C-alpha positions in Angstrom: 0.1 -0.1 0.2 3.2 2.7 0.9 4.4 1.8 -2.2 1.8 2.8 -4.2 1.7 5.7 -2.8 5.2 6.5 -3.2 5.3 5.4 -6.6 3.4 7.6 -8.1 5.3 10.6 -6.5 8.6 8.8 -7.5 7.4 8.7 -11.0 6.3 12.0 -11.3 9.3 13.5 -10.2 10.6 11.8 -12.8 8.8 13.2 -15.7 9.5 17.1 -14.1 13.4 16.7 -13.9 13.8 15.1 -17.8 11.4 17.6 -18.6 14.0 20.3 -18.1 16.6 18.4 -20.0 15.0 16.7 -22.9 12.4 17.8 -25.2 8.9 15.9 -24.4 9.4 13.3 -27.6 12.2 11.9 -26.1 10.3 11.0 -23.0 9.8 7.7 -21.6 6.3 8.2 -20.6 4.4 11.8 -19.8 1.9 11.8 -16.3 -1.2 11.2 -18.7 0.4 7.5 -19.0 1.4 7.7 -15.2 -2.2 8.2 -14.3 -3.0 5.4 -16.5 -0.8 2.9 -14.9 -2.4 3.6 -11.3 -5.7 2.0 -12.3 -3.9 -1.1 -13.2 -2.4 -1.1 -9.6 -2.9 -4.2 -7.2 -2.3 -3.8 -3.5 -1.5 -7.0 -1.4 -0.7 -7.3 2.4 2.5 -9.3 3.3 1.5 -13.1 3.4 -1.8 -12.7 1.2 -1.6 -14.9 -0.9 -2.6 -14.6 -5.3 -3.3 -16.5 -8.0 -2.4 -15.3 -11.9 -2.4 -18.0 -14.4 -1.9 -20.9 -12.1 0.7 -18.8 -10.5 0.8 -18.4 -6.9 2.7 -15.5 -5.2 2.5 -13.7 -1.8 4.9 -11.5 -0.2 7.2 -11.3 3.2 8.4 -7.8 4.6 12.0 -7.1 3.2 13.3 -4.2 5.7 14.9 -2.1 3.0 12.2 0.5 2.7 8.7 1.5 3.9 6.6 -1.4 1.7 9.3 -3.2 0.7 8.8 -6.5 -0.2 10.3 -10.3 -0.7 8.3 -12.3 -3.1 7.7 -15.8 -2.9 6.7 -17.5 -6.2 5.2 -21.0 -6.6 5.1 -22.4 -10.2 3.9 -26.3 -10.8 5.1 -26.6 -7.2 8.7 -24.9 -7.7 9.4 -22.0 -5.1 11.6 -19.5 -6.2 12.3 -16.6 -3.5 12.9 -13.0 -5.1 14.6 -11.2 -2.0 15.1 -7.6 -4.2 16.7 -5.5 -2.2 16.6 -6.5 1.9 18.4 -5.9 5.0 17.7 -8.4 7.9 18.8 -5.0 10.3 16.3 -3.4 12.2 16.8 0.5 12.2 15.1 3.6 13.9 12.2 2.2 11.8 11.7 -0.2 9.7 11.1 -4.5 10.7 14.3 -6.7 9.7 13.5 -8.5 6.8 11.3 -11.8 7.4 12.5 -15.4 7.3 9.9 -17.4 5.4 9.0 -20.2 6.4 8.8 -22.7 3.6 12.0 -24.1 1.8 12.8 -22.3 -1.5 13.7 -24.3 -4.3 15.5 -21.3 -5.9 16.7 -18.1 -3.6 17.4 -14.9 -5.9 19.0 -12.6 -4.0 21.0 -9.4 -4.6 25.1 -9.8 -3.7 25.0 -5.1 -3.5 27.9 -5.0 -0.6 29.6 -8.7 -1.7 31.8 -10.2 1.1 31.6 -6.4 3.1 30.8 -6.2 6.5 28.3 -3.4 8.2 29.3 -1.9 11.5 27.0 -2.3 14.0 24.1 -0.2 14.1 25.0 1.6 17.7 28.4 2.4 16.3 27.8 3.5 13.0 25.2 6.0 14.4 27.2 7.5 17.3 30.1 8.1 14.4 27.7 9.9 12.6 26.1 12.1 15.4 29.6 13.2 16.3 31.1 14.0 12.8 27.9 16.5 12.3 28.3 17.8 15.5 32.2 18.5 15.2 31.7 20.3 11.5 28.7 22.5 13.1 30.7 23.1 16.2 33.6 24.2 14.1 31.5 26.8 12.1 31.2 24.4 8.8 28.5 22.8 7.7 27.5 19.3 6.7 26.2 17.5 3.4 24.7 14.8 3.7 23.7 13.1 -0.3 21.0 10.6 0.4 18.3 9.4 -1.6 15.1 11.0 -1.4 13.6 8.2 0.2 14.4 5.1 2.6 17.2 6.3 4.5 16.8 10.3 4.0 13.8 9.6 6.6 16.4 7.4 8.7 19.0 10.3 9.1 16.3 12.3 10.0 14.8 10.3 12.7 18.7 9.8 14.1 19.3 13.9 13.7 16.4 14.8 15.3 16.5 12.7 18.8 20.4 13.7 18.6 19.3 17.1 18.4 16.7 17.1 21.0 19.3 15.7 23.3 22.0 18.2 22.8 20.7 22.2 23.8 23.9 23.6 22.2 23.3 22.3 18.3 19.3 23.3 18.3 20.3 26.5 16.6 21.9 24.9 13.7 19.3 24.3 11.1 18.6 21.2 9.6 17.0 20.7 6.0 15.7 18.1 3.5 16.3 19.7 0.1 14.0 17.4 -1.8 10.2 18.1 -3.2 9.8 14.6 -3.3 11.1 13.7 -0.2 8.7 16.3 1.4 5.5 14.7 -0.7 6.7 11.3 0.2 7.0 12.2 4.2 3.1 12.3 4.4 3.3 8.5 3.2 5.8 8.2 6.1 3.0 10.0 8.8 0.4 7.5 7.7 1.7 4.0 7.7 2.9 4.0 11.5 1.5 0.9 11.4 3.9 -1.0 9.1 6.6 0.4 11.1 8.8 -1.5 13.9 7.9 -1.4 17.5 10.2 1.9 18.3 8.3 3.6 16.3 4.7 2.6 17.1 5.7 3.5 20.9 6.7 6.9 20.2 3.4 7.2 18.3 2.0 6.8 21.2 3.2 10.6 22.1 3.4 12.0 19.3 4.4 11.2 15.5 7.9 10.5 15.1 7.6 12.3 11.7 6.5 15.1 12.4 10.2 16.5 13.5 11.1 19.4 15.4 13.8 20.6 14.5 14.2 19.6 10.8 12.5 21.7 8.1 12.3 21.4 4.3 14.3 23.7 1.9 11.9 25.1 -0.5 15.0 26.4 -2.9 18.3 27.9 -3.0 16.7 31.9 -3.0 15.5 30.8 0.2 19.0 29.1 1.5 21.2 31.4 4.1 24.6 30.3 3.2 25.8 32.6 6.1 25.8 30.5 9.6 26.5 26.6 10.2 23.4 24.1 8.7 23.1 20.2 8.2 21.5 19.5 4.8 20.5 16.4 3.3 19.7 16.5 -0.8 19.6 14.3 -3.8 20.9 12.4 -5.4 22.9 10.4 -2.9 26.2 10.1 -5.4 26.7 13.6 -6.4 26.0 13.0 -10.2 24.3 16.4 -10.7 21.5 18.4 -8.7 21.7 20.1 -5.9 24.0 17.7 -4.0 26.1 18.1 -6.4 25.9 22.0 -6.8 26.4 22.6 -2.7 29.2 19.9 -3.1 30.9 22.3 -5.4 30.0 25.0 -3.1 32.0 23.6 0.2 34.1 21.6 -1.2 37.1 23.9 -1.0 36.6 25.2 2.8 38.2 22.4 5.8 35.7 23.5 8.5 32.7 21.5 6.2 31.7 18.0 6.1 30.6 15.7 3.7 29.3 12.3 4.3 28.9 9.6 2.2 26.1 7.6 3.7 24.8 5.0 1.5 26.2 2.4 -0.8 28.2 4.1 -4.0 28.9 3.1 -7.6 32.3 3.0 -9.6 32.2 6.3 -11.9 30.2 8.6 -9.8 31.8 11.6 -8.1 31.0 10.3 -4.7 32.8 7.2 -5.0 35.5 9.1 -6.4 36.5 11.2 -3.3 36.4 8.4 -1.3 39.6 7.5 -3.1 40.8 11.1 -1.2 41.9 13.2 -3.7 43.4 16.7 -4.3 41.0 17.9 -6.4 37.6 17.7 -8.2 36.1 18.9 -11.9 33.5 21.2 -11.8 30.4 20.1 -13.5 29.5 22.9 -15.3 33.0 23.7 -17.0 35.6 21.5 -16.1 37.6 23.6 -14.1 39.9 21.7 -10.6 38.3 22.7 -7.5 40.6 22.1 -4.5 39.3 19.3 -2.7 39.5 20.6 1.5 36.5 19.7 3.3 36.6 16.3 5.5 34.7 13.1 3.2 33.9 10.6 5.7 32.0 7.1 4.6 29.3 6.0 7.5 27.3 3.5 5.6 23.5 3.3 6.6 22.7 1.4 3.5 19.5 -0.8 4.2 21.2 -3.2 2.0 22.3 -6.9 3.2 26.2 -7.4 4.1 28.0 -11.0 3.9 26.7 -11.9 7.7 23.0 -11.1 6.8 23.0 -12.8 3.6 24.7 -15.9 4.9 23.1 -16.3 7.7 19.8 -15.7 6.1 20.4 -18.6 3.3 21.3 -20.7 6.5 17.6 -20.5 7.7 16.0 -20.7 4.2 18.0 -23.4 3.0 17.5 -23.0 -0.7 18.8 -25.6 -3.0 20.1 -23.1 -5.8 21.1 -19.6 -5.7 21.2 -16.6 -8.2 23.3 -13.7 -6.9 21.8 -10.4 -9.1 21.9 -6.9 -8.2 25.9 -6.6 -7.5 28.7 -5.1 -9.6 30.5 -7.9 -11.1 33.5 -7.9 -9.0 31.6 -8.2 -5.3 29.5 -11.1 -6.6 32.0 -12.7 -7.3 34.0 -12.7 -4.5 30.5 -13.0 -2.6 30.2 -16.4 -4.9 32.9 -17.7 -4.2 32.5 -17.3 -0.4 29.3 -18.9 -0.4 31.2 -22.0 -2.7 33.8 -22.2 0.3 30.8 -22.4 2.7 28.1 -24.4 1.8 29.8 -26.7 -0.6 33.6 -27.8 0.9 33.4 -31.0 2.6 30.9 -33.6 2.4 28.5 -32.6 5.1 25.3 -30.1 4.7 23.5 -29.8 1.6 25.4 -29.0 -1.5 24.1 -25.6 -3.1 24.2 -24.3 -6.8 25.2 -20.7 -7.2 24.9 -18.7 -10.5 26.2 -15.4 -10.6 24.4 -14.8 -14.7 25.1 -11.5 -16.4 22.0 -9.1 -17.7 19.7 -11.1 -20.1 22.0 -13.8 -19.7 19.7 -17.5 -18.8 19.7 -19.9 -15.8 18.2 -23.0 -16.9 17.5 -25.4 -14.1 15.7 -29.0 -13.9 13.4 -29.9 -11.2 11.8 -33.4 -10.3 8.6 -33.6 -8.8 5.8 -35.3 -7.7 2.7 -34.8 -8.9 0.5 -34.4 -6.6 -3.8 -34.4 -7.2 -6.5 -33.4 -4.3 -8.8 -36.1 -4.4 -12.4 -35.4 -3.6 -15.2 -37.6 -2.9 -13.6 -40.3 -4.6 -11.3 -41.9 -2.0 -13.4 -44.1 0.5 -13.5 -43.4 4.3 -11.1 -45.9 4.8 -7.7 -45.3 4.7 -6.4 -46.0 1.3 -4.3 -48.1 0.9 -0.6 -49.1 -2.2 -2.9 -50.7 -5.0 -6.1 -49.5 -4.1 -8.1 -49.1 -7.3 -10.5 -45.6 -7.5 -12.5 -44.2 -11.0 -12.5 -40.6 -11.3 -11.7 -37.8 -13.2 -8.8 -35.9 -13.3 -9.3 -32.0 -14.0 -6.2 -30.0 -14.5 -6.5 -26.0 -13.7 -3.1 -24.5 -14.5 -0.6 -26.7 -12.3 -3.2 -28.4 -9.9 -4.3 -30.8 -10.3 -7.9 -32.5 -8.8 -9.7 -36.0 -9.3 -13.8 -35.6 -9.0 -16.6 -38.0 -9.8 -17.9 -37.8 -12.6 -21.2 -37.0 -11.2 -19.9 -34.4 -8.6 -18.1 -32.1 -11.5 -20.6 -29.8 -12.0 -20.9 -29.1 -7.6 -17.0 -28.5 -7.6 -16.1 -27.4 -11.1 -18.0 -25.3 -13.8 -17.4 -28.1 -16.4 -20.5 -29.0 -17.8 -21.5 -32.7 -19.1 -23.3 -32.9 -22.3 -24.6 -36.3 -23.7 -24.9 -36.8 -27.1 -27.6 -38.9 -28.5 -26.5 -41.0 -31.6 -29.0 -42.7 -34.0 -27.6 -45.2 -36.8 -30.0 -46.9 -39.4 -28.1 -49.8 -40.6 -30.5 -52.3 -43.7 -30.8 -55.7 -42.8 -32.0 -59.0 -44.6 -32.4 -61.3 -41.8 -35.5 -61.3 -39.4 -35.0 -59.6 -36.2 -35.1 -62.6 -34.3 -32.0 -64.3 -36.0 -30.0 -60.4 -35.1 -31.3 -60.8 -31.5 -29.7 -64.3 -31.2 -26.3 -63.4 -32.3 -26.6 -59.9 -30.0 -27.5 -62.4 -27.1 -24.3 -64.7 -28.0 -21.9 -61.9 -28.1 -23.1 -59.8 -25.2 -24.4 -60.0 -21.7 -26.7 -58.1 -20.0 -29.3 -58.2 -23.0 -32.9 -57.3 -22.6 -35.5 -57.9 -24.5 -39.3 -56.2 -24.8 -42.0 -54.7 -27.2 -42.3 -50.9 -27.5 -45.9 -49.6 -26.0 -45.4 -47.1 -28.7 -44.5 -48.6 -31.7 -45.3 -51.8 -30.7 -42.6 -53.3 -32.1 -39.8 -55.9 -30.4 -36.6 -54.1 -29.2 -33.4 -55.2 -27.5 -31.1 -53.3 -25.1 -27.5 -53.9 -24.6 -25.9 -52.8 -21.2 -28.8 -50.4 -21.1 -27.4 -48.0 -23.1 -27.8 -49.1 -26.6 -31.4 -50.3 -27.7 -32.1 -51.8 -31.2 -35.4 -51.7 -32.3 -36.7 -52.6 -36.1 -37.7 -49.6 -38.6 -41.2 -49.7 -39.7 -40.0 -50.3 -43.3 -39.0 -53.9 -42.1 -35.7 -54.0 -43.9 -33.3 -51.9 -41.5 -32.6 -51.5 -37.8 -32.2 -48.7 -36.2 -29.3 -48.5 -33.1 -29.4 -45.3 -31.1 -27.2 -44.9 -27.9 -25.8 -42.3 -26.2 -22.2 -41.4 -27.2 -19.0 -43.1 -25.0 -16.4 -45.3 -26.1 -18.2 -48.6 -24.6 -21.6 -47.5 -25.9 -19.4 -46.9 -29.5 -18.1 -50.0 -29.7 -21.0 -51.8 -28.8 -23.1 -50.0 -31.4 -20.2 -50.6 -34.1 -20.5 -54.1 -33.0 -24.1 -54.5 -33.5 -23.6 -52.4 -37.2 -21.0 -55.5 -37.6 -23.3 -58.4 -36.7 -26.1 -57.3 -39.1 -23.8 -56.6 -42.0 -22.4 -60.2 -41.6 -26.0 -61.6 -41.1 -26.7 -59.5 -44.7 -23.4 -61.4 -46.2 -25.2 -65.0 -45.0 -28.2 -64.4 -46.7 -28.4 -67.1 -49.3 -27.0 -69.3 -47.2 -27.7 -71.6 -44.5 -27.6 -69.6 -41.3 -25.7 -70.8 -38.4 -28.7 -70.8 -35.9 -28.4 -69.8 -32.3 -30.8 -70.1 -29.9 -30.5 -69.1 -25.8 -32.1 -71.4 -23.7 -32.8 -70.7 -19.8 -29.8 -73.1 -19.0 -27.3 -71.4 -21.1 -25.9 -69.7 -18.4 -25.3 -72.3 -16.6 -23.8 -74.7 -18.5 -21.1 -72.1 -19.0 -20.9 -71.8 -15.3 -19.9 -75.6 -15.8 -18.0 -75.5 -18.3 -16.0 -72.3 -16.4 -15.8 -74.6 -13.2 -14.3 -77.3 -15.5 -11.7 -75.2 -17.1 -10.6 -73.4 -14.0 -10.4 -77.6 -12.3 -8.0 -78.4 -15.2 -5.7 -76.2 -14.2 -6.3 -75.9 -10.4 -7.4 -79.0 -9.4 -10.5 -79.3 -7.3 -13.1 -77.0 -7.3 -16.3 -76.7 -5.2 -19.5 -74.8 -5.2 -20.3 -72.4 -2.3 -23.3 -72.8 -0.3 -25.9 -70.2 -0.6 -24.2 -68.9 -4.0 -24.2 -70.7 -6.9 -22.6 -68.3 -8.9 -19.6 -68.9 -6.6 -17.1 -72.1 -6.6 -13.9 -72.5 -4.0 -10.8 -74.0 -4.5 -7.6 -74.5 -2.6 -4.3 -73.9 -3.9 -0.8 -74.2 -2.1 -3.2 -74.8 0.6 -4.7 -70.8 0.1 -8.4 -71.0 -0.1 -9.7 -68.9 -2.9 -13.2 -67.9 -3.7 -14.0 -67.3 -6.9 -17.6 -65.2 -8.4 -17.9 -66.4 -12.0 -20.6 -63.5 -12.2 -18.4 -61.1 -11.3 -14.8 -62.3 -12.2 -14.2 -61.1 -8.5 -11.3 -63.6 -7.0 -10.7 -63.7 -3.3 -8.0 -64.8 -1.4 -5.5 -63.3 1.1 -2.6 -64.4 -1.2 -2.1 -61.5 -3.8 0.0 -64.0 -5.9 -2.1 -66.9 -5.7 -5.2 -64.3 -6.0 -3.8 -62.4 -9.2 -2.7 -65.9 -10.7 -6.5 -67.4 -10.2 -7.8 -64.1 -11.8 -6.0 -63.9 -14.9 -7.0 -67.7 -15.5 -10.6 -66.6 -15.2 -10.4 -63.7 -17.0 -8.9 -65.8 -20.0 -11.9 -68.3 -19.6 -14.6 -65.9 -19.2 -13.8 -64.5 -22.3 -13.9 -67.6 -24.3 -16.9 -69.2 -22.4 -19.3 -65.9 -21.5 -20.8 -63.7 -23.8 -18.9 -60.4 -23.3 -19.3 -58.6 -19.4 -20.5 -55.4 -18.2 -17.0 -55.8 -15.9 -14.7 -56.5 -18.5 -13.6 -53.2 -19.3 -11.8 -52.1 -15.8 -10.4 -49.2 -17.0 -13.1 -47.0 -16.2 -16.5 -47.1 -14.1 -18.5 -49.2 -15.9 -20.8 -49.1 -13.1 -23.4 -47.1 -15.2 -24.6 -50.0 -17.2 -25.7 -52.3 -14.6 -24.6 -56.2 -14.6 -27.4 -58.3 -14.6 -28.2 -61.6 -13.0 -28.2 -64.2 -15.3 -31.8 -65.7 -14.2 -32.7 -61.9 -14.6 -31.9 -62.3 -18.1 -34.8 -61.1 -20.1 -34.7 -63.2 -23.2 -37.7 -65.3 -24.0 -36.6 -68.0 -26.2 -39.6 -70.1 -28.5 -37.6 -72.8 -30.1 -37.3 -75.8 -27.9 -33.8 -77.3 -27.1 -32.6 -80.0 -28.9 -33.4 -83.2 -27.3 -35.6 -86.0 -27.5 -39.8 -85.4 -27.8 -40.4 -86.3 -24.4 -37.9 -83.2 -23.1 -35.5 -85.8 -21.2 -32.6 -83.7 -22.2 -29.9 -85.0 -24.4 -28.7 -88.7 -24.4 -25.2 -88.9 -23.0 -23.3 -90.8 -20.0 -25.8 -92.2 -17.4 -26.0 -90.7 -14.0 -26.0 -94.6 -12.8 -23.5 -95.9 -14.3 -20.9 -93.4 -13.3 -18.0 -94.6 -10.7 -18.4 -93.8 -7.0 -21.8 -92.4 -7.5 -25.0 -93.5 -5.9 -28.4 -92.7 -7.6 -31.9 -93.3 -5.7 -35.4 -93.2 -7.1 -38.5 -92.1 -5.2 -41.6 -90.5 -6.5 -40.6 -87.4 -7.3 -37.3 -86.4 -7.3 -33.5 -88.6 -8.3 -30.8 -88.3 -5.8 -27.5 -88.2 -6.6 -24.3 -88.1 -4.3 -20.8 -89.1 -4.2 -19.5 -91.7 -1.4 -16.5 -89.2 -0.6 -16.7 -86.0 -2.0 -13.5 -84.6 -0.8 -11.3 -86.5 2.1 -9.6 -83.4 3.7 -13.1 -81.2 3.8 -15.1 -84.2 5.1 -18.4 -83.5 2.8 -20.7 -85.1 0.8 -22.9 -83.6 -1.8 -26.5 -84.3 -2.7 -27.9 -83.1 -5.9 -31.7 -83.4 -6.3 -33.7 -83.2 -9.6 -37.1 -83.9 -11.1 -35.7 -86.9 -13.3 -32.5 -88.4 -14.3 -32.4 -86.5 -17.5 -32.3 -83.5 -15.4 -29.3 -84.5 -13.8 -27.8 -85.8 -17.1 -28.3 -82.8 -18.7 -26.3 -80.9 -16.3 -23.4 -83.3 -16.7 -24.1 -85.1 -13.9 -20.3 -87.0 -13.7 -18.3 -88.3 -11.1 -16.1 -85.5 -11.5 -18.4 -83.0 -12.0 -20.2 -83.7 -8.8 -17.2 -83.5 -7.1 -16.8 -80.1 -8.4 -20.8 -79.5 -6.5 -22.6 -78.7 -9.6 -26.1 -77.8 -9.2 -28.9 -79.8 -10.9 -30.4 -77.9 -13.8 -34.2 -78.1 -13.4 -34.5 -77.6 -9.5 -30.9 -76.4 -8.3 -30.2 -77.4 -5.0 -26.7 -78.0 -3.1 -26.4 -79.3 0.3 -23.1 -80.1 2.0 -23.4 -82.2 5.3 -20.2 -83.2 7.1 -19.6 -86.7 7.6 -19.7 -87.9 10.6 -17.4 -91.3 10.3 -14.1 -91.3 8.2 -14.7 -91.6 4.6 -12.5 -94.0 3.1 -10.6 -92.9 0.0 -11.0 -94.1 -3.0 -10.1 -94.0 -6.5 -12.0 -91.9 -8.4 -11.8 -91.2 -12.3 -10.1 -87.8 -12.6 -12.4 -86.9 -15.2 -12.0 -83.0 -14.8 -9.1 -82.3 -13.0 -9.4 -83.3 -9.3 -6.8 -84.0 -6.8 -6.7 -87.5 -5.2 -5.0 -88.8 -2.2 -4.0 -91.9 -1.3 -2.8 -92.8 2.8 -0.4 -95.3 2.7 2.2 -96.0 6.5 5.1 -94.0 6.0 4.5 -92.1 3.1 2.0 -90.0 1.5 1.7 -89.5 -2.5 -0.9 -87.0 -4.1 
């Protein structure tokens, strides 16, 4: 906030000064340009965070001048701290620079004083006031070349307090000869709350910037140069202006004094007189003037010295340092000192130090983790490694957020659009034939009759619908656009085309009877048994099977494709085998696509599939089922007939479990239809017509028998002294 006020005064002063020395066409900007920029300035407080195009930044107190700030900038997780001019030493009115609580990856820091070390504050203040007092007491004049802002206010506070303590000096006037300093004094009087505790305590009595012994010098025509005085004048390096004029006027008198209180750049008069020359050149005509006045250098500069800079680096702990704002020799010395301090020896973290020239780029590489914030995606329990989640990743600038698709409109401005698509495909076969092909290909197929058109239809996965067109020569495929629905629609269109190609040939008919899923389930269990050994049914859930692999129990859900097992390696081994079996045996299930959340197309239980088949299953006229291996002749199987049911059970199902299986059906044909051979009974398969599976504990120890291993069952024989499997 004070910077914005000072900004206008500072740039307006530049326009005023430059208008006297150059033409208006050569000026970089004018007063109107300054006013336009004021509208574009946004003020912020220390520690207030702002974000622009994904770049986060916030400010810390820099302790250089009123309103000076260091900026921490974060881009894609990389933090860069730019100190600008800063000071870690508290003075009469300013706080010391803050230490950021966050470790920066890159520290861009000033190197103004290189390896130089400032005097302690009390010592330099004492030297300064004593030099001023000695000069005025001997009848001389004191020139203090200063910049209009910052150090000028600090020196005025010191002198006003010193004059208050020494009544013999109170008749000697103190001037600050700068209209800019006068205009900015109001800013200092306003923003007391941003200064240190010393100023705040004094403000309780009176405003410390309402000076008692200091006044503003309006112009040289009002200046009485006949008596001792102290004048602060700008510029601070004596290049030109009032400070140069006064120095040339007073330098020939040995009673006078010039005290340089700040940093001086090579090539300036202020830097030159510190080398103790015997004369100087006058700016107007180049005439030599003898240098008889005393010249002292007592720095009150609010730039960091070597001790402050190194201590700041110790606490900030950056990984990379870029030195700026310094003369090349001083910058080079500082780099060598920092290299010796941080990069010599094996202990401590190494710091890369750069000293680029103007316009020279510095390239740095960072390897960090990409972190995303999950909203409503993770379960309430603690996340575990390997846990799979389904969400939409939103990248905004450099931030990543994971949200559920249905929550997009709640947490973001993203809207979800749905595109309805319709494809009309000619077909030269009956709709019933197409239905059979679709059912054989996909799972979760529903059929019905439209209430509006009274025409049959089928729906795949509740996302793609197929219905004959009124002309009877084509079908309309309708779906909501999505990669899964698109693939299903393309597959159905391909089925239509393939059926058209078979119009002149005998079609390969396929009818899905009510036992299709059960037969597929049996085949799936057989294939698992051939690979892993004995496969048993699970009581209460006809879709699950149980097997023991390497003494570890495994539960397989043939419907959902899930595998339950405590051993992760065995679980993955069985799961992969099951997936391959499912792909070969069953229609394409809804869960088969596990790359996204396919839950929008609900899985449908096999016995809930609304597929009506008019054509009877191939078999004899009496419906006894297909001919095959007689259940009664199966070794190890006991078949009992009664008036209503046929019972089949194994003499010994599993020695280790001590269980026996009883399967019941209305007829022997129904048992035979399920393939009730001994090996299949050993797997606990259910009868087709009236499914029932009871597992009863065997009270007596079963006698091991040699059972045909038709589906890969493991038979255990025990003999004294050894066991074979």
